[in-house]
Structures are given as C-alpha cells and as structure tokens.
N, C-alpha and C positions, 0 to 999 in steps of 0.2 A: 465899528472899529477899523483904524485907517490901514490903508495899504500903502504907506510911505515906506520908500526903500531905507529902512532903519538900519543900523549898522549894530552888530552884535558879535561881542569876543567870549567865547566858551573856554573852558579850561576842565579838562576830565583827565584826574591823575593816576587811574587804576583801571584795571581790565572790567570791573564790575561798574563804574563811573563812565566807561568808555560806551557799554550799551544803553545806559540811560540818556547820556549825551547824544548819542546817535539818533535814537528815538526822536529825542527833542527837537534836534536838529530838521528832521524830516517831518515832523509835525509842524514847525515852525514855518517852513519853506511850503507846506501844504496849504497854510492860512496865507501866507504873502510871499508869493515867488521873486518879489521884488527885493528883498531883504540880502544884506551882504554881511556874511558870518566868516570868522577866523577862529581857528581853535586848537586847542592842545588836545589830542587825545589818541587812540588807539587805532585798531583795524577798521573797527565798525565806522568809526566817526569817520576814518580815510575815505570810505566808499560812499560818503554823504556828497553833495555839492559845496560844503563849507571847503574852506581854503585853509589847510593844515599848515601850522606854523612850528610844530613839534611834535615828536613822538612820545608818548607818556611811557615808554618802556624805561626810560631812565629813572622813574620814580618809585618802581619796583622793590621798596624796602619796606622790612616792617620791624616795628618795635622802637623804643627810645632809644638804645644803645646803638642798633644797626643804622639808623637814621644820621646820628652822629659822627660814625665812621665815613659816611658818604656827603657830609653837610656842606665842606667847601665847594664839591663839584655842584650839588644841586642848588646851592645859594647863587653859583655863577649862571644855570642856566635859568634860574626864578628871575634873575636881574634881566635877562635877555628877553625873555618871555614879557615882562612888565615894558619894556620899552617899546616893544613889536604894538603891545595893545595900545600905549599912551599915543604912538604914532598913528594907528589906525583911527583913534578920536571914536570909539562906539558910542552909542548912545546907552548901553548897557552891557556891563560884566556880568555872564553868570559863572560863578565857581558850581561846579557838578562833583559834590559829595567833596570826598580828598580834604577835609578840613585844614589839617597842617600845611598842605600847599595853596591852597585857595583862600584861606583866611588871612595869608600871609601876603599873596598877590591884594587882595581884598584891601589891607591896609595901605599898599603902597598905592593903589589907583586912585582910594578916597582922596589924596592930594592932590589929584588931578579933576575932584568934582564928578569923578565917573558914576553914576550910581550901580548900586550892587544888588544884584539876586543871588541866592544860595539855593541850591536844588538839593534836598535832602538834609533835614537837619543832623546835626553830629547826633553821638547818642548821649544825649546829656540824661538821659533817664536812665544809662546805667552806669556811667562814670563821670566825675567832675561836672556836675549839676551848675555851679556858680558862674561857668563858661557863658551864658546866655548874657549876663551883664555886659561881659566884655564885645559879644558880638553884637551887641545893638549899636555900638561904635564904628562899625563900618558895613554892617549889613541893613539893606531897607526894606528886603523883601524875602520871604521865605518860604518856598514850597515843600511842603511835607509830604513824606510817603506812605504815613501811617496817621489814622485820625484820632489816636489819643496826644499826638504830639502839640497839635496848636494850643491846648490851655496851658502849656509849659509857658509857652513866650507872652503869656497876658502882660505878667509884671513887666516886661519890656517894651521899646520902642518899636520892635520889630513887629510888623505885621507879617503874619503867618497862616498860610492857605494851603489846606488839604488837598492836594490833587489826583490822589489815587497812585497806586504804584503801577508802573508799565508792565511788569511782569505778569501782574494780575489782570490785565487786560490782554494782554499776548498769550497767555496758556489757558486754555478752556478749564471751567469749574470740573467738567467730567472728564477724564482720561479714558481712553481706551489703550491699554498696556498691550494687548496684541496687534492692534493697527499702527502703533508706536513701531512696534520691533519691524513690520514689514515695511514701513517707510525708511528704516536704517539698514533693510536687508541682511538683516541677523536672523538666526533661526530661533526657533520656540523656545529655548533653553532659557532657563532664568536668566536676568541679569543683575550683574552686581557693578552699580557704578562707582568706580574708582576715582576720587577727584582731591589729590592732597593739597590743591592750591593754586594760584596763578603767578605767585612770587617764587623767585629762585630759591629765595632762604626759607621760603614754607615747604617746598618739595625736600629741600635738603634735611629739615627737621622732620617731617612728618613722613615721608615715604617708606624710610627705611624703618620705621614701625610698623604702619600699615602693611608693608609687604611680608615682614615676619610673621606679624598674626594672621594674615590671610592664608599664609603657607603653614600654619599650626592647625588653622580651623579644616585645613584638609577637604575642602568643598568638592563634592562629587563633579568630575569634568564631564558627567553625561547628565547632570541635572542644571550644572552652573556656568557659566561664562562672565570672567572679568571685564568688562569694558572700561576705557578711559577715553579723554576729551581734552586738548589743547590746542590753542591757537598758534604755539609757539615750536617751530620745529626743535629747536635749542630744548624747551621743557619737556617736549615728547622725549627726546634723548635722555635728557638726564631722568625723567620718571621709568624709562624702560631699561636703563642702564642698572637703574635700583632694583628693578624687578627681577630682571638675569639674574643678579647675583644672587637671589632667594630663589631661583628657578620658578618664578611666577608668570603663568601664560597671560599677557594682557593684549587685548585687540583696542583697536584706535576707529573712533568716529570723528568728524569733524564738528557735530555740533553739541554743545553739552547739553543744551534743553532737550534736544530730543532724544540725547542718550538719558537722562532723568524721566523722560517721560516714559520711555520703555523699561526702565529699571524698576525690578523688584527689590531691591534694596539698594543705599547709597551709604558709602565710607567716605567722608568729608572732612575738608577744613572748615573751619568756620567762615563766615561772611555771608555775601548776598546767595551763594550758591545754598546755602541750607534753606533759606526761603524759598529759592528755586524748586529744591527739591520738594518742600511743603505743596508749592501750588502745583506740582507734577504728581502729586498724591503718592509719593515714595518714602516708607518708612526708611529711618536713616538712625546712624550714628553720627554723631558732631563730633572732632578731636582738634585741640589747639595747643600750641605750644609755644610761648616767647622765650628770650634771653634771660637768663636769672635775674640781671641787673633790673631789666623791666620789670619783672614779676615781682621784684623786692619792693620796687618803686609803688608799683600799684597798690601793693597790700600796705608796706608802711606809711601810706597817705592815707589809705582807705578811699581810693579813687573809686571803685566798684561799689554801686549802689544797690545792685539786684543779685542774687544768688545763682543766675544763670546769665548766658550772656548770647547764646544763640537765638536768632529772630524767631524761630516758631515757638520756642518757650517765652520770649519777651512778649509776643501778640498774644499768646494763650494766659500769661500771667501765672506760670506756674511750669513744672517740670514736664512736657508733653514729650521732648523725643531726648533720648539720654546724651549728657556732654561728659566728656573727658578732657580734661585741663590739666596740665604743666605736670605735677608730680602724681596725678590720678592717670595720666596717659601713659601706661605701661604695656608691654605686648600681652601680660597675661589679661589685664583687665579688659584690654581692648577685644581680646577673642572671647572671654566671657559674654560682655554686652553687646557683641556683635550677632553671637549665637541665640540670645534671649531675643532679640528682636526680630531676626530671621525665623525664630521658632513660635514668635507670641501668636495665641490663638485667638487673640482679640483684636487682630489687624484693622477688621471693619468700623471697629468704633473709631480708632485712629484716625483712618482714612476720611468718616463722616467730618469729624473734628476739622482736618484738614480744608475739607471742604467750605465748613462753616468760616472759618478764619478769613478763606479767600474771598468770600463775598465780601468781608468787611472792607477791603483793599479797593473795591472797584470805584471810579471816580463818578460823581453825578453826570458827567457828560463827557463824551470822546475828546481826546486831544486838549484836555484841562489843563495839562500844565503849560502848554503852547500859548491858548487862549490868555491867561493869565500874565504870561510873559508880555503879550503885546498889548493887555491893557495897561500894565505896568508902564510900559516904555510911552504908552499915549497919554498918560497922567503927568509923564516927565517931559514930554516933548512939546 
C-alpha cells in the first residue's frame, strides 16, 4: 500500500456519521500519517487531525417537509462546501452516511472527475430500492456496514465491500453492566437510558411523549435511575426542560455508549443508537415519529419495503425489539410496551441473540474500511 500524501475530502452530516467519520479518519492516519484530510463533521471529527471546513450541526434536520423548510440555507452551505472541496483537489471524496446531503455533493464533484467513495449504504433494503441504479451514476465504491448489503448492488456498476461496523469493533461482545456503572461513577440502581435523539426536532417530538410515559410508569426511585446523554448543551437544556415540566428526574453522563453499556433498559429514538443499544446488550423500546406529510408520502408511494425499521430488527429479520412509530406512538402504548420489556422473564435469550448478531458485524481484519479506502485511491492514482 502506498504511503503517498494523498488528499481526502470527507463529509459527515449527522451525529451518528460524525462518529463513523472520526473513526475512519483516525484509522486512515494510523495507516498513512502523510495524508491530508479536510472534513465536514461534528465534535468527534473535530478532535482528529483533519482540517474542519464546516460544522455539521447546521444539517440537524429530519423528514421531507422539515428539510424543505431549511432548504435555501442548506443549499447555500452545500454549495460552499463543494467549492472548498474542488479547490482542495482531493484524490477522493468520501461521503459518510447522510445520503441526502452526500449524494448531492457527490453529483457536483463528479463534474470535476473526483472519485467518490460512499461509506454506509443507504437503507435501500428498507425503502426506495431503485435508488441503487441512480447511485451508480455518481458513486464508484461503496463501503457497507452490514454483510447482507453487498448482494443488493450486484446489478449495478458500484463495487460494494463489507468492512464491518465500527461500533461492533469498539464495543465488546460481552458486557459487564456492573463494571460499566462503576466506570460512570453511578450507583448500583438499575439504569434506564433515555435517548430521544440527536436532532432538535426529534427531541421536540419524542421527549414529551417519553417523559409523560416514564412519569406514568412510576418507577421506584429506590430501584431505578433515569440517565441521558447528549453532546450539545443546547439539547441537554431542551431535554431537561421537558423533563422538568413532567417532574421527571434525569441524571446526565457525557458518553452515550458508556451509558448504554451500563443501562438495564433503554428508551430510544430510532437510528444508529438502537444498533448501539443492541451491541451494548441492552433491552430496548424504539420509537419514532415524523411529520404527517412525510408519513403520508412514505405510505402513499409505498416507499417502505419492510414491516420494521430499527436496525436490530432489520439484522434479525423479524421483530426482535419493540417498535412504536407514528400513530402507534402514544403514551398509553409506550407505558405498556416498556413495562413488558422491563418485566420480560426471558431476557437472557434476547441478550444471547444480541451477541450472535454482534459477531456477524465484525470485519475480517482490523481497520478494514481505511485499508479499502487507501487501496481504492492507489488504484485511481
């Protein structure tokens, strides 16, 4: 593998992709310290050696109608990002997840003959499967996180490669909840991890329902403690304010992954955090709610291909963990489902299944994504 000072531009548009981007940057520098990397990302990527050209907080929007509201501002920022990347003249552009943003950037960069790697397949197995044929027009190489995804791209010109999931590598297959609680300096009470999402609109939508349901569950303070985590002081205040309105006591820790390792149960918004909870061997309930217009669009045009949407269920191929979405997400239903999971007498079987899925997400070699990126650049330069 060449150790030339290759130039890489990377964009991660969300909190979850920020973690993936940061891990990839660190692994790339570990293999080739002479690289020059510019990036759009969040707090984790800003702590790497990459030169940050834009914070990704501005892209914290969700749903079709929500994006439309902020579209003029987002388009202007996207245009500025493209201009900076073109001026940088990278050997490769890597879009980390965030397909709405990164596909748009990739299309623009293709006009300048910049090779494109996309890291994380969009959920074509769940909705809008025909996207793969449009993707082949602007994506050269795809790094997938789940082993079943490679076969999906065989009808296209896209070369897809399973590289394992970074979270599956960072989180041990076996978790000791007691030791995890000690590392966080929290007491031996049971831990309920409350994680309503990383986006402002997710918090505004989910947190009032979560808080009301938890209050109605009337958990024994001598047995349970509710703990949350967020990287943004603004979002911490947002969650805390809603909790206070419901007279709900919440403690805070800095690291969401460590919280999930310590947690005995998790109430979550949908997304990578559900996968993280599974890897941390934490029973969970996953909830999500989008705008009525977005929901109507998804249903009217039959965009969803699967009856479930959370990653643990997608990987299992059935309903392994409870999901509550849209009209099913009511306080009454949430109280009922959370209580059932907490009192489930067969949790050992559930956790054993979590471990089995964890094993399938491990790569064949360490730092595989970084190795594949450098091999791809070598083949192009």
